[in-house]
LOFI-5498 format. One line per 2 residues: number of its first residue (from 1); for each residue x, y, z of C-alpha. Coordinates in steps of 0.02 Angstrom, whole numbers, plus 50000, padded with zeros to 5 digits. Layout:
REM LOFI-5498
NUM> X,Y,Z ~ ...
REM end
This chain:
REM LOFI-5498
1> 50000,50000,50000 ~ 50054,50177,49968
3> 50044,50318,50094 ~ 49955,50474,50036
5> 49977,50654,50088 ~ 49805,50646,50167
7> 49849,50490,50268 ~ 50012,50568,50327
9> 49922,50728,50380 ~ 49785,50632,50470
11> 49914,50537,50573 ~ 50019,50694,50601
13> 49867,50783,50674 ~ 49825,50642,50796
15> 49859,50678,50979 ~ 49993,50566,51055
17> 49897,50561,51220 ~ 49746,50483,51132
19> 49849,50337,51067 ~ 49971,50305,51210
21> 49838,50218,51319 ~ 49809,50094,51176
23> 49995,50058,51168 ~ 49997,50034,51356
25> 49846,49919,51363 ~ 49919,49814,51223
27> 50085,49783,51311 ~ 50007,49760,51484
29> 49882,49635,51414 ~ 50032,49537,51352
31> 50118,49543,51522 ~ 50242,49681,51483
33> 50257,49840,51587 ~ 50234,50028,51564
35> 50419,50046,51604 ~ 50463,49933,51456
37> 50345,50030,51342 ~ 50426,50194,51395
39> 50599,50116,51371 ~ 50555,50071,51191
41> 50487,50246,51157 ~ 50641,50323,51239
43> 50757,50218,51131 ~ 50671,50276,50972
45> 50640,50460,51017 ~ 50761,50505,51156
47> 50615,50555,51269 ~ 50628,50497,51450
49> 50476,50446,51553 ~ 50450,50622,51621
51> 50454,50697,51446 ~ 50332,50567,51381
53> 50215,50609,51524 ~ 50233,50795,51491
55> 50188,50770,51307 ~ 50037,50668,51359
57> 49980,50808,51474 ~ 50013,50941,51341
59> 49915,50838,51214 ~ 50043,50865,51076
61> 50015,50795,50903 ~ 50120,50659,50825
63> 50191,50793,50709 ~ 50257,50891,50858
65> 50308,50731,50948 ~ 50421,50677,50805
67> 50483,50854,50768 ~ 50548,50861,50947
69> 50618,50684,50942 ~ 50801,50643,50925
71> 50781,50480,50829 ~ 50900,50339,50871
73> 51035,50315,50739 ~ 50979,50134,50717
75> 50796,50178,50687 ~ 50823,50139,50503
77> 50846,49956,50554 ~ 50662,49944,50602
79> 50584,49848,50459 ~ 50430,49746,50427
81> 50244,49766,50399 ~ 50128,49865,50513
83> 49945,49890,50467 ~ 49979,49832,50290
85> 50123,49955,50260 ~ 50301,49894,50238
87> 50400,50021,50341 ~ 50554,50023,50232
89> 50447,50062,50078 ~ 50363,50216,50154
91> 50434,50367,50065 ~ 50538,50489,50168
93> 50420,50632,50123 ~ 50294,50549,50239
95> 50411,50566,50388 ~ 50280,50571,50526
97> 50187,50420,50459 ~ 50349,50322,50441
99> 50404,50363,50619 ~ 50233,50315,50689
101> 50242,50148,50601 ~ 50419,50120,50666
103> 50361,50154,50843 ~ 50211,50039,50820
105> 50326,49901,50755 ~ 50432,49913,50913
107> 50277,49910,51022 ~ 50210,49759,50926
109> 50374,49668,50957 ~ 50368,49714,51142
111> 50189,49651,51157 ~ 50236,49488,51070
113> 50371,49454,51199 ~ 50525,49486,51093
115> 50683,49513,51195 ~ 50726,49695,51230
117> 50901,49681,51155 ~ 50823,49630,50989
119> 50686,49763,50997 ~ 50814,49899,51033
121> 50922,49849,50884 ~ 51090,49880,50964
REM end
């Protein structure tokens, strides 16, 4: 599937705080912890737990979230399919959409019980 400008803008305008509880419930349901979820997000974005919480309280959009992020140098190693989109085939012009899918891929791996050292692609 191809990402469109409209799809990218729709995701970019979504509020991080509205999606984070879904991420959390998914990992907790699969016997992982909030601390592990925050560790995965921190690895990808550079945001510590306090910053993640601040962004939740401020209700920032995914656009702002990823504009403020300092992406991990190994983020490009996150590959695979999420919601029918192959991450490595998403064009760079759709930066926000690509970063959201990368984060979702890491969260999927966490929820599925993959070892942290593999998730964090050291």
